[in-house]
N, C-alpha and C positions, 0 to 999 in steps of 0.2 A: 293819618287816615289810612284805613284798610278798605280794600275793595274785593269783590268776588270776580274771578276771571276763569275762563276756560282752562283746565289743566290737561285734560285728555279727551280724545274723541275718536270713536269708531264710526266712520261715515258710511252709511248704507250697507248694513249686514243683513243677511236673510235669517229670519227666525226658523230654526230647525225643529222646535218642539215647544209645547206648552203643557205644563203638568200642574193642573189645578190642585191635586192632592199633596203636593209638596209643601213644606212649611213656608217658603217664601224666597224671594231673590231672583237673580238672573245668573244662569250658568253661562260662562264665556270661556271658549277655548284658551288654554294657558298661553299659547303662542300669541294670540290676539291681545291677551292682557299685557304680556311683556312688551309687545310692539307699541302699545298705546299708554304704557306706564300706569296701568291700573293694578291695584292690589286687592287681595282677598278682604272682603268686609267693607270695601270702599263704597260710599253712597254715590249712586249714579242716577241721571235723569234718562229716561227712555222716551223717545219721540217716534211714534209710529207714522210712517209715510203713508201707508195705505188707508188709515182712518182718522188721523189727526190726533189720536189719543196721546196724552203725556202722563207719565208717572214716574215716581221715584222708588228705588229699591236699593239693595246692595249686591255686590259681586261675590259669587263663589266660582272658584276655578273649575274648568272642565278639562277633559283629556286633551293633550296636545295633538295637533294635526287632524283632529276630527271636524273642526269648523263649527263646533256646537255653539248655538245661541238659543238657550232655552229659558222661557219665562216661567217661573214657578209660583205656586200659591195664587192669591187673588189676581195677580198681574196677568195670569194666564187667560183671564176672561177679557183682557184688553188687546190681545193679539191673536193672530191665527198663524199656524205653521205656513211659511212662505211669505209672510209680511216682511217688508223692508223697514228696518228701524235705524235710528241713530242713537248711539250711546255716548253720553256726555258726563264728565265729572268736572267739578269746579274746585278752585282753591281760593282761600282768603290770604291775601298778602298785602304788604305795604304798597302804597300807591306808586312810589318811585320804583320800586323793585318790579312791579307789574308792568311798567312801561317797557321793560326790556325782556320780560319773560316770554319764552316760546313754548306754546303747548305741544303736546304729542298728539298729532292728528294723523290717523291712518285711514287709507282708502282701500279696504280689502276688495277682492273679487266678489261681487255680491251674488254670484251664481253658487259659489261653494264656500264662501267666507275665507278663502286662502289669501295669504299674503303674497302678492304678485311678485 
């Protein structure tokens, strides 16, 4: 049996921008991607703490050390600059392997999205 489990999580990061005219996705600072084990093109779930919205999109890398968290395309309508969000990715794995799997969970400084 295979199950879906949390693989990566950026817990409580601040949205630094929302670009409705971009094709789509979420731009994440490359340092945050590395710390949370996210890769370019990976599907993620976005949970908006401010308004309860949930959506799915994919990751594109942003510049290192900038702390960028930018929702692009239609997702930009579901967040506002300054909102606090949680970014989660999941993996499908064998049930027995999942019992011992440890996700990459990162708690950045939510004021500037830096790694403390």
